[in-house]
C-alpha positions in Angstrom: 26.4 -23.8 49.1 25.6 -20.3 47.8 27.5 -19.0 44.7 30.0 -16.2 45.3 28.4 -12.7 44.7 31.5 -11.7 42.7 31.1 -14.6 40.3 27.5 -13.8 39.7 28.3 -10.1 39.0 31.1 -11.2 36.6 28.7 -13.5 34.8 26.1 -10.8 34.5 28.6 -8.3 33.0 29.8 -11.0 30.6 26.3 -11.7 29.4 25.6 -8.0 28.8 28.8 -7.6 26.9 28.0 -10.7 24.8 24.5 -9.4 23.9 25.9 -6.0 23.1 28.5 -7.5 20.8 25.9 -9.8 19.1 23.5 -6.9 18.5 26.3 -4.8 16.9 27.5 -7.7 14.7 24.3 -9.1 13.5 23.1 -7.4 10.2 19.4 -6.4 10.1 17.4 -6.8 7.0 16.2 -3.6 5.4 12.6 -4.7 4.5 10.8 -7.6 6.1 7.1 -8.3 6.2 7.2 -10.3 9.3 9.8 -11.0 11.9 10.2 -14.5 13.3 12.3 -15.5 16.2 13.8 -18.7 17.4 14.7 -19.5 21.0 18.2 -20.8 21.8 18.9 -22.3 25.2 22.6 -22.0 26.2 23.7 -23.9 29.4 26.5 -22.5 31.5 28.0 -24.9 34.0 30.9 -24.9 36.4 30.1 -21.5 37.9 30.6 -22.2 41.6 28.8 -25.5 41.0 25.6 -23.8 39.9 24.0 -24.6 36.5 22.6 -21.5 34.8 20.4 -21.1 31.8 20.5 -18.1 29.5 17.7 -17.6 26.9 18.9 -15.8 23.9 16.5 -14.7 21.1 18.1 -14.3 17.7 16.4 -13.1 14.6 16.0 -15.9 12.0 15.7 -15.6 8.3 12.2 -14.9 7.0 10.3 -18.1 6.1 8.6 -18.1 2.7 4.8 -18.4 3.0 3.5 -22.0 2.7 0.2 -20.7 1.3 -1.1 -17.4 -0.1 -4.7 -16.3 0.2 -5.6 -13.7 -2.4 -8.7 -11.9 -1.2 -10.5 -10.0 -3.9 -12.4 -7.1 -2.4 -14.2 -3.8 -3.4 -14.2 -0.7 -1.3 -17.8 0.0 -2.2 -19.2 -3.5 -1.8 -21.2 -3.9 1.4 -20.5 -7.6 1.6 -16.8 -7.0 1.3 -17.0 -4.5 4.1 -19.0 -6.9 6.3 -16.4 -9.7 5.8 -13.5 -7.8 7.2 -14.1 -9.0 10.8 -14.1 -12.6 9.6 -10.9 -12.0 7.5 -9.2 -10.5 10.5 -9.9 -13.6 12.6 -8.6 -15.9 9.9 -5.5 -13.8 9.5 -4.8 -13.8 13.2 -5.2 -17.5 13.3 -3.3 -18.7 10.2 -0.7 -16.0 9.5 1.6 -17.4 12.3 1.5 -20.8 10.6 3.0 -19.4 7.4 -0.2 -18.3 5.5 0.1 -15.0 3.7 -3.0 -12.9 3.1 -3.1 -10.2 0.4 -6.1 -8.1 -0.5 -6.6 -7.4 -4.2 -8.9 -4.6 -5.5 -9.7 -5.2 -9.1 -12.1 -2.3 -9.7 -10.6 0.7 -11.5 -12.1 3.1 -8.9 -10.2 1.6 -6.0 -7.1 3.7 -6.0 -4.3 3.3 -3.5 -5.7 6.1 -1.4 -9.2 4.6 -1.3 -7.7 1.3 -0.3 -5.8 2.9 2.5 -8.9 4.6 3.7 -10.8 1.3 3.5 -8.2 -0.6 5.5 -8.2 2.1 8.1 -12.0 2.4 8.4 -12.8 -1.3 8.5 -9.7 -2.6 10.2 -8.3 -4.8 7.4 -5.1 -6.2 9.0 -3.1 -7.2 6.0 -1.8 -5.5 2.9 -4.1 -4.4 0.1 -3.2 -3.2 -3.4 -4.9 -2.4 -6.7 -5.3 -5.3 -9.2 -4.5 -3.1 -12.2 -6.6 -3.9 -15.1 -8.1 -6.8 -13.0 -5.3 -8.9 -14.5 -5.1 -11.2 -11.5 -8.8 -11.5 -11.2 -9.0 -12.4 -14.9 -6.2 -15.0 -14.5 -8.1 -16.7 -11.7 -11.5 -16.0 -13.3 -12.8 -14.2 -10.3 -16.2 -12.8 -10.8 -17.3 -11.6 -7.4 -16.1 -9.6 -4.4 -15.4 -10.9 -1.9 -13.9 -14.0 -3.4 -10.7 -15.8 -2.2 -8.1 -17.9 -4.0 -5.7 -20.1 -2.0 -2.5 -20.9 -3.8 0.5 -23.0 -2.7 4.1 -21.9 -3.1 4.4 -23.9 -6.3 1.5 -21.9 -7.9 -1.2 -24.6 -7.6 -4.6 -23.3 -6.6 -6.1 -25.4 -3.8 -9.3 -23.5 -3.1 -11.3 -20.8 -4.7 -14.7 -19.3 -3.9 -16.6 -18.0 -0.9 -15.0 -17.3 2.5 -17.9 -19.2 4.1 -21.7 -19.7 3.5 -22.8 -16.7 5.5 -24.7 -15.2 2.5 -27.3 -17.4 0.7 -27.7 -14.6 -1.9 -27.5 -10.8 -2.1 -29.2 -9.3 0.9 -29.9 -12.7 2.5 -27.4 -13.7 5.2 -27.8 -16.8 7.3 -28.3 -16.3 11.1 -24.9 -18.0 11.5 -22.2 -19.6 9.3 -22.6 -23.4 8.8 -19.6 -24.0 6.5 -16.4 -22.1 6.9 -14.9 -23.0 3.5 -11.7 -21.0 3.7 -10.9 -22.0 7.3 -11.5 -25.7 6.4 -9.3 -25.5 3.3 -6.4 -23.9 5.3 -6.7 -26.4 8.1 -6.6 -29.3 5.6 -3.6 -27.9 3.6 -1.6 -27.1 6.7 -2.2 -30.7 7.8 -1.1 -32.0 4.4 -4.7 -33.3 3.7 -7.0 -33.1 0.8 -9.3 -30.1 0.6 -12.8 -31.7 0.5 -14.6 -28.7 -0.9 -12.1 -27.1 -3.3 -14.5 -24.9 -5.3 -17.5 -22.9 -4.2 -19.6 -20.1 -5.6 -19.0 -16.7 -4.0 -21.9 -14.4 -3.2 -21.2 -10.7 -3.4 -20.8 -7.8 -5.8 -20.2 -8.8 -9.4 -17.2 -7.5 -11.2 -18.0 -5.5 -14.4 
């Protein structure tokens, strides 16, 4: 038995009115770094004997990051420049799982303008900011760019060192990566497992 056309038209108008009311009544946050959505399934029954499903997407509250990856870079360091593609892949893979990436630039010459140019030129996908006075680098005892520090929400450092083992030494890259240290650490932490290699020596440009 087919549903009456009038009933379907009435249902469609009702849904549009409800969505319009919802959008007008739901406050929007002023500043958010990332929007997340949850899917709610609402079942409508009894409409001329036909069960209908309406999918509504409502904005949920921003979820605090589970992990933060501080990536120390330099705009003038060739190895920092060459690692942007790898960092982009890691960001695309882990950011949806609640991992926040922040690029820190501890050298005095890396002004906000130079950082913006660096991000635009090399395609750095996440936020970058000056580490004024290299305070954060000193706190973590970072000596090289690029170097990464993975910190949990409670402030505990779970991994620090190289992104991977691509570079054996300055000017001597491997044909291909054999140990993806940062990726392995993030996989372990997201699975509530122990990070097997929690500290490595980064290869790059030394901080003065």
